[in-house]
Backbone as a ProteinNet text record, in pm:
[ID]
protein_1_A
[PRIMARY]
MQSRAIDFNPQAAPAFLLPLPGKLFADRADRFAELATGHGLGDWLVFLGQLTGAQHAALQALPALPLPDAVTLAQARTHAMPPLNAAALARPPAWRAVLRQLAGTLDGAAPEAARIVLAGLAAADDSRLEALADALLAGEAEPGDLAALPFVAAALQVVFTRLASDLDPAQLQPLDARALCPCCGSPPVASIVRLGTAIDRLRYLHCSLCNSEWHLPRATCTACGSDAALALLEPEGGQGAVRAEACDACRSYLKIVDQQKDAGVDPVADDLTTLSLDLLVDAAGYARSGQNLLLIGGDA
[TERTIARY]
1609.3	1490.2	1427.1	1392.8	1333.9	1193.6	1117.4	975.8	951.1	850.4	803.4	702.9	730.9	634	517.4	399.7	278.1	232.9	218	183.8	65.7	-50.2	-173.9	-172.3	-93.6	-85.2	65.9	101.8	242.7	302.9	213.5	263.7	289.8	243	254.6	343.9	382	453	368.1	433.4	354.9	273.5	156.1	66.1	105.1	145.5	173.6	306.6	373	497.1	477.6	476.9	451.5	583.1	585.1	711.5	779.5	915.4	997.1	1032.5	970.7	992.4	1136.4	1215	1348.2	1441.4	1409.7	1497.6	1449	1321.1	1270.4	1315.4	1290.8	1333.8	1479.6	1550.1	1694.4	1749.3	1705.6	1760.1	1721.6	1604.9	1562.8	1649.9	1687.6	1770	1907.7	1959.3	2089.2	2082.7	1965.1	1948.3	1942.3	1870.2	1869	2013.9	2090.8	2229.5	2309.7	2291.3	2367.7	2326.6	2195.5	2150.6	2172.5	2192	2213	2349.9	2444.9	2577.1	2581.7	2618.8	2629.7	2496	2382.4	2252.1	2221.5	2152.1	2118.2	2031.7	1954.9	1873.1	1933.6	2064.4	2137.1	2103.1	2096.5	2067.9	1927.7	1828.6	1694.6	1693.2	1764.6	1766.9	1840.7	1943.7	2005	1908.7	1835.2	1737.1	1630.9	1582.7	1488.3	1550.2	1674	1740.2	1744.2	1767.1	1758.3	1614.6	1519.6	1378.9	1346.6	1394.3	1370.7	1442.7	1565.2	1638.7	1556.2	1501.1	1412.9	1296.2	1240.2	1126	1164.3	1287.9	1341	1348.7	1408.6	1421.3	1287.2	1190.3	1059.4	986.8	1007.5	943.2	1004.6	1131.5	1191.5	1145.5	1113	1065.9	914.1	845.4	698.8	658.4	579.8	531.8	429.3	400.8	290.9	167.1	94	-32.6	-147.5	-261.7	-379.8	-429.9	-454.8	-515.9	-663	-738.8	-884.3	-932.9	-1051.8	-1107.5	-1148.1	-1186.1	-1220.9	-1341.4	-1438.8	-1561.7	-1520.3	-1443.2	-1393.7	-1319.7	-1223.9	-1147.2	-1232	-1325.9	-1411.8	-1497.3	-1546.8	-1628.9	-1540.2	-1417.6	-1327.1	-1303.5	-1288.8	-1263.1	-1390.6	-1508.3	-1633	-1663.6	-1631.5	-1661.5	-1547.7	-1434	-1319.1	-1266.8	-1256.1	-1201.6	-1071.1	-985.2	-861.6	-875.8	-812.8	-834.3	-783.3	-686.1	-643.2	-683.8	-807.7	-852.9	-825.4	-728.2	-682.7	-785.5	-875.4	-973.2	-1097.3	-1117.4	-1246.6	-1228.8	-1120.6	-1108	-1035.7	-1056.1	-988.9	-839.4	-763.8	-619.4	-572.8	-464.8	-411.1	-359.4	-393	-343.6	-195.6	-124.4	20.8	84.9	16.5	84	119.6	40.1	70.6	199.5	220.3	344.3	462.1	443.9	545.2	579.7	478.1	498.1	584.2	545.5	621.3	758.8	781.3	914.1	996.3	937.9	1015.1	1050.5	956.4	983.8	1100.6	1108.7	1214.9	1348.1	1343.6	1468.1	1523.9	1441.1	1489.5	1515.5	1485.5	1496.8	1635.1	1737.1	1868.6	1912.2	1855.6	1909.3	1832.7	1709.9	1621.6	1663	1636.3	1653.7	1563.6	1597.2	1525	1376.1	1337.8	1195	1124.4	1188.6	1133.5	1130.5	1230.8	1232.5	1108.7	1071.8	952.7	827.7	816.8	704.6	700.4	816	824.4	787.9	836.4	801.2	650.1	584.7	443.1	369.5	419.8	354.3	377.2	495.1	522.3	433.9	397.6	318	164	124.2	-18.7	-92.1	-213.2	-292.4	-339.5	-396.9	-435	-539.4	-634.6	-741.1	-682	-585.4	-519.6	-445.1	-371.4	-294.9	-390.5	-500.7	-596.9	-660.4	-686.1	-737.2	-638.4	-511	-409.5	-404.3	-412.6	-411.5	-532.1	-648.4	-770.5	-755.2	-699.5	-683.2	-588.2	-478.7	-374.9	-437.1	-504.6	-556.3	-671.7	-740.8	-854.5	-811.7	-686.6	-637.4	-701.7	-738.1	-811.2	-744.4	-616.4	-541.9	-557	-553.6	-550	-411	-395	-263.6	-166.9	-217.8	-135.9	-80.4	-137.1	-91.7	4.9	28.2	104.2	240.4	310.9	447.1	448.2	344	340.2	309.3	250.9	197.7	305.3	423.3	521.2	559.4	555.1	592.4	476.6	356.1	236.9	239.6	273.7	273.2	381.4	494.6	602.2	560.1	492.8	446.2	342.6	248.7	147	214	312.7	384.5	444.2	500.9	557	448.2	335.3	228.3	168	134.9	74.7	172	304.2	401.5	399.5	394.9	390.1	268.5	149	22.5	31.9	73.2	80.4	175	286.6	380.2	322.1	218.3	162.2	33.6	-11	-133	-129.5	-244.1	-258.3	-271	-189.4	-199.9	-334.3	-407.5	-541.6	-636.4	-610.6	-698.5	-673.2	-576.5	-539.8	-595.6	-640.7	-682.5	-681.9	-667.5	-665.7	-800.6	-793.2	-914.4	-975.1	-1099.5	-1158.8	-1087.4	-1047.8	-968.9	-823.9	-769.3	-640.1	-523.2	-554.5	-453.2	-431.4	-519.1	-503.5	-455.1	-379.7	-317.9	-417.3	-396.3	-485.4	-485.1	-378.4	-371.5	-441.5	-409.6	-467	-548.6	-556.6	-637.2	-575.4	-446	-382.4	-326	-306	-242.3	-96.2	-37.6	108.2	188.8	317.2	409.1	479.9	500.3	563.7	549	597.1	604.4	749.4	779.7	911.6	921.9	1023	1051.2	1155.6	1116.1	1205.8	1284.4	1393.7	1472.5	1452.8	1463.1	1445.5	1391.3	1413.5	1382.3	1239.6	1145.9	1000.9	943	1011	951.8	1033.1	1124.3	1221.1	1147.8	1182.7	1132.4	982.4	917	779.6	766.2	655.8	628.6	532.6	566.5	488.3	465.6	340.8	310.3	349.4	407.2	452	368.9	303.4	209.4	278.2	214.8	273.1	256.6	169.1	145.6	205.3	166.4	205.2	320.8	375.6	489.1	469.7	344.4	317.4	330.7	343.4	348.6	254.8	200.4	108.6	139.8	127.5	164.2	64.4	107.2	21.6	101	41.4	114.8	168.4	287.9	358.2	280	199.3	125.4	4.4	-22.1	-147.3	-116.4	-201.9	-183.6	-214.5	-132.3	-146.4	-265.7	-317.6	-425.3	-562.2	-572.8	-707.4	-723.2	-609.9	-624.8	-624.5	-606.6	-603.6	-483	-503.6	-393.3	-334.7	-362.5	-298.4	-149.6	-72.7	76.2	103.5	199.9	241.9	379.5	381.5	509.2	595.3	724.5	823.4	903.1	894	954.3	1063.8	1167.6	1286.5	1362.9	1442.4	1513.8	1599.8	1626.9	1707	1842.3	1875.4	2001.1	2001.4	1888.5	1880.9	1873.1	1952.1	1946.5	1941.4	1875.3	1878.3	1776	1763.5	1676.3	1537.9	1511.6	1380.5	1327.5	1212.4	1141.4	995.5	918.4	780.1	699.9	601.5	510.2	392.4	363.9	260.4	156.9	27.3	-84.9	-156.9	-175.6	-246	-404.2	-444.2	-585.5	-641.3	-569.7	-620.1	-532.7	-422	-329.9	-267.1	-242.5	-177	-41.5	39.8	170	198.7	293.7	348.7	495.8	580.5	724.1	740.4	840.4	873	1024.5	1065.8	1208.7	1244.9	1368.1	1405.8	1530.2	1511	1623.8	1730	1695.2	1795.7	1896.8	1852.4	1938.7	2014.6	1952.8	2019.7	1953.1	2025.6	1968.6	1924.4	1974.7	1943.9	1829.1	1759.2	1651.7	1550.2	1491.8	1383.8	1274.2	1148.3	1044.9	1026.1	1036.3	1017.7	1140	1255.2	1378.9	1410.9	1403.8	1434.5	1335.2	1212.6	1108.7	1148.1	1193.6	1217.2	1348.4	1433.6	1553.3	1538.4	1420.5	1398.9	1276.8	1269.4	1152.1	1162.6	1278	1286.6	1212.2	1201.4	1130.4	982.4	933.8	790	766.3	854.7	835.5	826.9	916.6	915	785	734.6	611.4	490.4	489.8	381.2	372.4	489.1	494	438.5	448.4	398.8	245.7	188.3	40.6	-15.5	72.4	25	16.2	-78.6	-95.7	-53.5	15.5	64.3	-50.9	-48.5	-162.9	-127.5	-2.9	31.6	68.5	121.5	157.3	281.8	359.1	470.5	442.7	406.6	363	473.1	598.5	707.1	726.6	655.3	667.3	552.9	442.5	330.8	370.6	346.4	374.2	514.6	594.2	724.1	828	950	1063.9	1077.8	973.5	980	1110.1
1240.7	1249.3	1387.8	1456.1	1586.9	1592.1	1686.8	1704.7	1853.7	1879.6	2014.3	2060.5	2168.1	2209.4	2283.5	2257.3	2329.8	2393.3	2520.4	2599	2677.9	2638.3	2713.9	2844.1	2845.7	2962.2	3002.3	3114.9	3156.1	3176.6	3192.3	3213	3078.5	2965	2838.2	2741.4	2635.2	2531.5	2477.6	2420.8	2361.9	2241.6	2237.2	2125.5	2004.2	2024.5	1916.4	1933.3	1812.9	1810.8	1716.7	1770	1692	1636	1528.2	1460.5	1540.7	1532.6	1588.4	1471.6	1463.6	1345.3	1328.7	1439.2	1425.5	1365.3	1351	1296.2	1185.4	1172.8	1088.6	940.5	877.2	739.3	720.7	820.9	810.8	810.4	899.3	905.1	780.2	719.8	596.4	479.8	475.2	370.5	377.8	502.1	517.2	470.1	501	456.2	305.7	235.6	92.1	40	92.1	44.7	64	178	198.6	102.7	81.3	-0.7	-151.2	-187.4	-331.1	-384.7	-295.6	-339	-398.2	-520.9	-587.2	-630.3	-610.1	-644.2	-797.2	-860	-998.4	-1022.9	-924.1	-927.4	-853.2	-845.5	-762	-784.8	-911.3	-938.9	-885.6	-910.1	-857.5	-706.1	-641.6	-496.2	-438.9	-509	-469	-470.5	-580.4	-585.6	-477.6	-448.5	-344	-208.1	-196.7	-72.3	-64.1	-182.1	-187.4	-158.7	-211.9	-181.6	-36	23.6	165.4	247.6	209.2	277.6	267.4	149.2	143.4	229.1	247.4	341.8	479.8	521.3	653.7	670.3	573.6	581.9	592.5	514.1	513.1	644.1	709	831.9	942.8	943.9	1043.6	1035.5	918.3	901.9	922.7	938.7	946.6	1089.4	1117.1	1246.3	1288.5	1417.8	1467.9	1392.4	1360.8	1280.1	1374.7	1352.9	1438.3	1416.9	1526.5	1520.8	1512.4	1475.5	1473.5	1611.3	1609.2	1726.7	1821.6	1947.2	2048.1	2016.5	1948.9	1906.6	1806.2	1706.3	1604	1658.2	1754.3	1814.2	1900.9	1971	2051.3	1964.1	1856.8	1765.8	1706.5	1673.6	1615.6	1719.1	1843.8	1944	1970.2	1974.2	2002.9	1892.6	1766.9	1653.9	1598.9	1677.4	1638.6	1502.7	1482.1	1359	1381.8	1284.3	1300.6	1323.8	1420.6	1448	1338.9	1256	1144.4	1010.6	1007.8	889.5	754.3	686.9	563.7	457.2	461.6	352.2	377.8	497.2	531	581.7	652.5	708.5	614.6	635.8	556.5	579.8	477.3	494.3	530	613	636.2	510.5	473.6	346.6	341.5	459.1	459.2	370.1	337.5	258.1	120	69.2	-62.2	-61	42.7	58.6	69.1	140.9	154.3	15.8	-64.7	-197.1	-285.3	-278.4	-358.2	-304.8	-172.7	-115	-164.6	-168.8	-217.3	-358.1	-441.3	-582.2	-598.7	-526.7	-536.9	-488.3	-388.8	-331.2	-425	-491.8	-579.2	-722.3	-759.5	-897.6	-962.2	-885.8	-943.5	-933.4	-844.8	-829.6	-903.2	-950.1	-1007.2	-1147.8	-1190.1	-1330.9	-1416.7	-1547.3	-1634.5	-1634.1	-1643.5	-1646.7	-1516.5	-1405.6	-1275.1	-1265.5	-1318.9	-1314.5	-1385.7	-1499.2	-1570.9	-1485.9	-1417.8	-1332.7	-1217.9	-1151.2	-1039.5	-1080.3	-1199	-1243.1	-1263.4	-1313.8	-1328.3	-1196.9	-1097.6	-963.2	-901.4	-917.7	-860.1	-916.3	-1045.9	-1109.6	-1097.1	-1050.3	-1043	-941.4	-963	-864.6	-753	-649.1	-533.3	-567	-655.9	-686.6	-758.8	-842.9	-910.9	-811.1	-719.7	-621.1	-529.2	-489.7	-406.8	-481.2	-611.7	-691.3	-697.9	-711.3	-717.6	-580.4	-467.3	-342.9	-326.1	-364.3	-354.3	-428.7	-548.5	-637	-577.6	-521.2	-458.3	-342.2	-251.9	-130.4	-157.2	-272.3	-312.8	-398.5	-444.6	-539.2	-672.3	-717	-840.4	-934.9	-944.6	-1026.8	-1175.3	-1252.3	-1397.3	-1438.7	-1548.4	-1591.1	-1613.8	-1667.1	-1696.5	-1570.5	-1457.7	-1329.7	-1248.6	-1294.9	-1207.8	-1172.8	-1266.4	-1242.2	-1132	-1114.2	-1008.5	-869.6	-860.8	-732.5	-626.7	-655.4	-547.9	-480.1	-558	-495.9	-414.3	-463.2	-383.7	-252.9	-265.5	-147.6	-51.5	-103.3	-13.4	67.1	7.3	81.2	187.6	147.1	242.6	356.9	335.1	435.2	540.2	492.1	585.9	681.7	626.2	706.5	799.9	750.8	834.9	939.4	908.4	1016.7	1122.2	1089.3	1193.3	1274.3	1214.3	1288.1	1382.5	1326.5	1405.1	1528.2	1507.8	1618.2	1734	1708.7	1810	1868.6	1829.3	1877	2024	2092.1	2233.3	2237.1	2308.1	2310.1	2355.1	2430.9	2476.6	2354.3	2246.1	2132.5	2040.9	2072.6	1986	2038.8	1949.5	1979.2	1855.3	1863.6	1745.5	1667.2	1539.3	1455.7	1442.6	1403.4	1376.5	1257.3	1158.4	1045.4	1092.8	1150.9	1209.5	1109.7	985.9	885.3	847.3	904.5	871.3	991.1	959.7	1061.8	1160.6	1284.7	1389.7	1391.1	1338.5	1338.4	1217.8	1096.3	978.3	883.5	912.2	840.3	710.1	690.5	567.3	583	468.8	480.5	509.7	552	585.1	458.8	469.1	365	385	505.9	544.5	696.5	747.1	891.5	930.9	1058.5	1108.2	1242	1248.8	1381.4	1448	1563.7	1630.2	1742.8	1773.1	1885.9	1992.7	2116.4	2227.4	2348.9	2464	2590.5	2599.8	2564.2	2578.1	2454.5	2337.5	2216.6	2147.7	2219.1	2151.2	2077.7	1946.2	1857.1	1831.3	1863.8	1831.4	1693.4	1620.3	1492.2	1496.4	1425.3	1413.2	1267.7	1229.2	1094.5	1088.8	970.4	952.3	851.3	893.5	805.3	680.9	567.6	445.4	436.8	519.3	508.5	629	748.5	864.3	939.8	897.4	959.6	1103.1	1150	1275.1	1265.8	1378.3	1381.2	1482	1453.2	1549.2	1556.9	1679.3	1701.1	1647.1	1592.9	1550.9	1573.3	1644.7	1680.8	1555.1	1572.2	1460.9	1388.4	1454.9	1391.7	1316.1	1306.1	1241.5	1109.4	1003.8	872.5	886.9	832.4	836.2	756.9	661.9	575.1	621.8	647.4	671.4	823.7	899.8	1041.9	1071.9	968.9	992.2	1076	1159.2	1239.8	1176.3	1055.1	981.8	967.1	949.9	936.6	814.2	837.9	730.2	676.9	536.6	473.5	462.3	495.6	484.2	359.8	255.1	125.2	106.7	47.5	7.8	-107.9	-176	-290.4	-247.7	-342.4	-314.1	-257.3	-147.5	-82.9	4	6	78.6	231	303.3	446.8	495.1	411.1	439.6	539.4	552.7	656.8	604	473.9	414	363.2	405.4	355.4	328.4	274	248.3	329.5	406.6	479.8	389.7	349.6	259.1	330.5	307.8	372.8	274.5	300.2	209.9	229.6	337.4	352.6	261.1	242.3	158.6	37.4	25.1	-85.8	-101.6	17.1	11	73.2	55.9	124.9	162.2	259.4	296.9	340.1	298.4	335.3	489.2	545.1	682.5	688.9	759.6	776	923.7	940.9	1073.4	1123.6	1234.5	1292.5	1351.2	1386.2	1436.4	1326.2	1208.7	1094.6	1041.8	1057.6	1016.8	1095.6	1192.3	1281.9	1209.5	1091.2	1021.4	923.4	920.1	817.6	833.9	720	718.7	625.7	674.5	598.6	460.7	442.6	315.2	223.1	268.9	187.9	154.2	247.7	217.9	129.8	138.1	45.2	-99.9	-122.3	-255.9	-310.5	-228.1	-279.9	-297.5	-276.1	-284	-378.1	-483.8	-576.8	-646.1	-652.7	-711.8	-621.5	-495.8	-409.2	-440.2	-475.9	-514.5	-636.8	-733.3	-855.6	-819.1	-726.3	-688.9	-625.4	-533.5	-457.7	-544.8	-632.7	-732	-815.5	-862	-944.1	-875	-739.3	-655.8	-635.3	-684.2	-679.9	-563.2	-500.6	-389.8	-433.5	-382.5	-411.6	-295.3	-325	-219.9	-150.1	-14.7	55.7	103.1	96	138.4	18.7	50.4	-56.7	-15	-117.2	-88.8	-175.4	-115.6	-178	-267.5	-246.9	-326.6	-456.5	-466.2	-589.2	-684.8	-639.4	-728.1	-856.4	-968.6	-1088.9	-1141.2	-1064.3	-1113.9	-1073.9	-1130.4	-1090.9	-1186.2	-1178.4	-1266.6	-1255.9
-1473.1	-1550.2	-1529.8	-1634.9	-1623.7	-1668.7	-1623.9	-1661.7	-1680.4	-1763.3	-1789.9	-1687.8	-1618.2	-1512.1	-1566.9	-1513.6	-1544.4	-1411.3	-1410.2	-1287.8	-1307.8	-1238.2	-1248	-1168.2	-1063.8	-981.6	-970.4	-1029.9	-1030.8	-892.3	-789.9	-657.4	-581.1	-646.8	-577	-650.4	-589.9	-659.9	-774	-880.6	-989.6	-943.5	-985.4	-954.9	-1041.2	-1165.8	-1256.9	-1316.5	-1343.4	-1418.7	-1539.2	-1657.9	-1780	-1832	-1896.6	-1940.4	-2053	-2049.5	-2154	-2250	-2364.4	-2448	-2495.6	-2500.8	-2551	-2456.2	-2328.9	-2230.1	-2142.4	-2127	-2017	-2030.1	-2149.4	-2165.8	-2173.5	-2231.8	-2237.6	-2095.9	-2010.9	-1878.1	-1798.2	-1826.3	-1756.1	-1802.9	-1931.8	-1979.1	-1913.4	-1898.9	-1828.1	-1685.4	-1617.7	-1479.2	-1469.1	-1555.6	-1557.9	-1570.7	-1664.5	-1680.1	-1555.7	-1492.5	-1364.8	-1254	-1241.3	-1131.1	-1155.3	-1283.5	-1315	-1263.4	-1254.2	-1216	-1078	-1064.5	-936	-875.5	-946	-894.9	-923	-830.6	-851.7	-971.5	-1010.8	-1132.9	-1246.8	-1252.2	-1343.3	-1489.7	-1533.3	-1674.2	-1709.5	-1623.9	-1654.1	-1657.8	-1564.4	-1564.5	-1689.5	-1730.1	-1857.8	-1972.6	-1980.5	-2091.2	-2079	-1959.3	-1941.6	-1982.5	-1958.4	-2006	-2157.9	-2225.5	-2372	-2421.5	-2348.4	-2388.2	-2371.3	-2263.4	-2245.7	-2346.8	-2385.8	-2494.8	-2619.1	-2652.4	-2775.1	-2762	-2642	-2626.4	-2661	-2617.4	-2650.8	-2803.1	-2867.7	-3013	-3086.3	-3037.4	-3096.4	-3072.3	-2959.1	-2927.8	-3012	-3034.1	-3120.6	-3262.1	-3307.5	-3442.6	-3461.7	-3347.4	-3353.7	-3377.2	-3484.5	-3503.8	-3398.5	-3400	-3308.9	-3337.3	-3233.9	-3246.6	-3218.2	-3280.6	-3255.9	-3110.5	-3041.5	-2910.4	-2922.3	-2814.1	-2824.4	-2870.6	-2930.8	-2990.2	-2873.8	-2914.7	-2812.2	-2727.2	-2787.5	-2713.4	-2610	-2644.5	-2549.5	-2435.1	-2469.5	-2368.1	-2271.6	-2330.2	-2244.2	-2150.1	-2205.2	-2119.2	-2012.3	-2043.7	-1939.3	-1830.6	-1866.6	-1762.7	-1680.6	-1746.1	-1674.5	-1575.4	-1608.1	-1520.2	-1441.2	-1437.8	-1362.9	-1401.4	-1534.1	-1588.1	-1655.1	-1665	-1736.1	-1883.6	-1946.9	-2088.4	-2178.8	-2129.6	-2212	-2158.1	-2110.1	-2037.2	-2111	-2054.8	-2122.6	-2120.4	-2023.6	-2006.5	-2093.8	-2142.4	-2207.9	-2352.4	-2382.6	-2513	-2607.8	-2739.2	-2841	-2839.7	-2852.9	-2855.7	-2996	-3005.7	-3134.9	-3194.6	-3317.4	-3379.4	-3391.4	-3380.7	-3383.4	-3285.2	-3175.6	-3074.3	-3125.6	-3220.6	-3273.1	-3358.1	-3434.7	-3510.9	-3413.3	-3306.6	-3203.6	-3148	-3114.4	-3062.6	-3159.4	-3285.9	-3389.5	-3405.3	-3391.2	-3398.4	-3278.5	-3159.3	-3041.3	-3059	-3111.4	-3132.8	-3229.7	-3334.2	-3428.9	-3371.2	-3294.5	-3234.5	-3133.3	-3056.2	-2947.2	-2980.7	-3105.7	-3151.8	-3124	-3147.5	-3129.7	-2986.9	-2902.9	-2771.6	-2666.7	-2697.3	-2596.2	-2561.4	-2438.2	-2406	-2493.5	-2501.6	-2593.1	-2568.3	-2445.6	-2414.9	-2462.8	-2436.5	-2479.3	-2633.1	-2698.5	-2850.3	-2902.5	-2848.7	-2894.7	-2871	-2756	-2728.7	-2829.8	-2852.8	-2940.3	-3083.5	-3127.5	-3264.6	-3272.8	-3169.8	-3175.4	-3190	-3111.9	-3119.7	-3260	-3313.1	-3444.5	-3551.1	-3534.4	-3635.7	-3606.5	-3493.8	-3456.3	-3541.4	-3563.8	-3632.4	-3541.8	-3599.4	-3521.9	-3411.8	-3447.3	-3349.8	-3230.6	-3247.5	-3144.1	-3046.2	-3112.3	-3029.2	-2950.5	-3013.6	-2940.6	-2824.3	-2843.1	-2732.6	-2616.9	-2650	-2546.3	-2466.4	-2543.5	-2479.4	-2387.4	-2437.9	-2357.5	-2226.1	-2239.2	-2117.7	-2024.3	-2075	-1993	-1910.4	-1978.1	-1915.1	-1820.6	-1847.5	-1763.6	-1646.9	-1647.2	-1542.9	-1551.5	-1676.2	-1693	-1792.3	-1786.8	-1881	-1854.3	-1959.1	-1950.9	-1910.5	-1828.8	-1788.7	-1904.2	-2012.6	-2121.8	-2198.6	-2166.7	-2232.3	-2145.1	-2023.6	-1932.8	-1981.1	-2046.8	-2091	-2194.6	-2270.8	-2374	-2320.8	-2202.2	-2156.7	-2129.7	-2075.7	-2060.2	-2184.5	-2302.5	-2432	-2481.1	-2465.8	-2499	-2415.3	-2288.9	-2202.9	-2246.6	-2288	-2332.8	-2447.8	-2544.2	-2661.2	-2622.1	-2541.9	-2492.9	-2414.9	-2335.3	-2266.3	-2363.2	-2472.7	-2574.5	-2625.6	-2664.9	-2728	-2620.1	-2503	-2407.1	-2349.4	-2343.8	-2306.2	-2409.3	-2539.7	-2642.1	-2628.2	-2606.6	-2591.3	-2469.1	-2359	-2236.8	-2251.6	-2319.9	-2334.8	-2419.2	-2497.6	-2579.6	-2534.1	-2409.1	-2357.2	-2335.4	-2344.2	-2306.8	-2155.6	-2088.5	-1940.9	-1887.9	-1965.9	-1918.5	-1907	-1967	-1961.1	-1845.8	-1759.1	-1649.3	-1517	-1434.9	-1302.7	-1216.6	-1088.3	-1004.1	-1020.2	-1017.1	-1020.8	-881.3	-875.1	-748.1	-681.9	-764.8	-716.4	-726.3	-625.1	-622.9	-652.8	-632.6	-657.4	-799.6	-891.6	-1037.5	-1111.9	-1222.1	-1302.7	-1360.9	-1341	-1399.5	-1555.3	-1612.6	-1765.5	-1826.1	-1775	-1836	-1753.7	-1620.3	-1530.5	-1482.6	-1506.2	-1463.8	-1316.4	-1250.8	-1120	-1129.3	-1024.2	-1017	-1005.3	-1044.2	-1019.8	-883.9	-843.9	-723.7	-707.9	-594.7	-585.5	-576.8	-598.6	-597.5	-525.9	-435.6	-373.5	-460.7	-515.8	-611.4	-554.9	-622.3	-592.1	-705	-662.4	-765.5	-696.5	-763.9	-702.4	-662.2	-745.7	-714.2	-650.1	-658.9	-617.2	-511.5	-443.6	-356	-241.5	-231.2	-126	-134.7	-248.8	-270.4	-326.9	-292.9	-336.7	-456.1	-562.5	-683.4	-709.6	-745	-792.7	-936.7	-979.2	-1114.9	-1182.4	-1296	-1366.1	-1427	-1416.8	-1469.9	-1620.8	-1679.1	-1824.1	-1898.9	-1872.1	-1949	-1892.2	-1778	-1715.8	-1670.9	-1659.6	-1602.3	-1449.2	-1378.8	-1232	-1180.9	-1062.2	-998.4	-847.2	-797.3	-655.7	-559.9	-452.2	-339.5	-215.6	-114.1	4.6	72.5	137.3	192.5	301.1	376.7	489.6	446.5	320.3	266.8	208.8	245	182.1	31.9	-51.9	-191.2	-242.2	-162.9	-208.6	-150.3	-26.2	36.3	72.9	72.9	104.8	250	333.1	477	515.8	618.4	663.4	793.9	815.6	926.9	896.1	1002.9	986	898.6	810.1	714.7	770.3	768.9	812.7	691.6	710.6	611.2	634.9	544.9	567.8	471.4	517.7	437.7	498.9	420	474.1	592.6	681.5	802.9	758	824.4	792.7	670.4	602.9	477.4	496.9	418.2	415.5	273.3	185.5	42.4	0.5	-133.1	-189	-209.8	-187.3	-204.8	-77.7	-40.2	78.5	38.7	132.6	112.2	213.7	160.4	246.6	266.8	396.1	426.7	514.2	480.3	545.4	630.3	760	845.2	822.7	768.9	748.2	644.9	529.5	425	397.8	474.9	467.8	328.7	269.6	135.2	146	41.3	41.7	-103.9	-114.7	-242.5	-212.4	-303.7	-287.7	-311.9	-246.9	-263	-285.2	-394.4	-425.8	-398.6	-352	-301.4	-374.7	-449	-518.5	-428.6	-305.9	-210	-170	-169.3	-137	-255.9	-376.4	-500.6	-613.6	-666.8	-762.1	-894	-914	-1043.2	-1029.4	-919.9	-903.5	-1015	-1047.2	-1150	-1089.5	-1085.4	-1022.4	-1078	-1205.4	-1274.5	-1253.6	-1287.5	-1273.3	-1130.9	-1041.2	-897.4	-832.3	-881.3	-828.9	-859.7	-980.9	-1023.3	-969.1	-910	-847.6	-705.7	-650.2	-505.8	-477.4	-547.6	-529.1	-395.4	-333.3	-197.4	-98.2	-125.6	-36.1	-47.7	-165.7	-181.1	-96	-90.7	-13.8	136.4	173.2	317	356.1	271.2	306.9	295.4	197.3	186.6	306	358.1	475.2	598.6	595.5	706.9	698.3	598	580.4	500.9	415.3	332.3	188.1	115.8	-27.2	-108	-221	-309.5	-378	-381.8	-443	-582.9	-627.6	-759.9	-846.5	-968	-1058.1	-1138.9	-1174.7	-1269.2	-1392.8	-1499.8	-1619.3	-1680.2	-1650.5	-1704.3	-1625.4	-1509.4	-1432	-1454.8	-1511.2	-1529.7	-1615.6	-1560.2	-1631.7	-1604.6	-1522.5	-1488.5	-1586.6	-1573.9	-1663.6	-1778.4	-1872.1	-1980.8	-2062.8
[MASK]
++++++++++++++++++++++++++++++++++++++++++++++++++++++++++++++++++++++++++++++++++++++++++++++++++++++++++++++++++++++++++++++++++++++++++++++++++++++++++++++++++++++++++++++++++++++++++++++++++++++++++++++++++++++++++++++++++++++++++++++++++++++++++++++++++++++++++++++++++++++++++++++++++++++++++++

């Protein structure tokens, strides 16, 4: 998975990596297909790969979307707010067309339970879809809606990834809440240690919604900002590319994926193939600080 670097200081490593819409979802779909082989949740991962492939197709067909106006962007920068604030700004209505496109694309490939959910979403009116998006982004969904939320999230990811990829770098800055995405204000899904000339071995948080990344020093807790030592937890005998960074100051954790151990790691796909690690860290008394929007509501 590749990202476009944004560098405010040419003498320093880039503070932000914005998504490359031509590759991001395609690479993620390939990673899901790779990880599904021999996995206990293989059928679910295969379907998530198909969903991600449908996201890629939808993004390629999506025209450029209007960014917030100059006044809104200036206010966001003045008040250290994300310019694509998902919780406060109006969403582009194009996301609903993307959702219906995803539903149509996946109809033949989805498991039976998911096909029922997708058919309901395809038939839903605009007000119903907007209510689902509001609930998803506010974290206040009704239990009966949970099965639909991963698909709502997938459509929103497409639209916000397009918007983030077109941002003017001058409009980006770290937020006071360093754990939230500087582009859209969403929490991360995981962090990633990247390889590359300017970013070698640096840790970036990966946004759960718009797929942007922002740098945070390795010694800092991604949730509370504490510089206390972070424990790296993994299953017994594990030497894999996915571990959990756990903070004793706030008792939170976030997974970290490492390109040095596996160059093909993807924060979203590798998170969903290591759910046993979440159980391990939860049992140790830590609470997850990030979110994976494709997991909300389970594997419908």
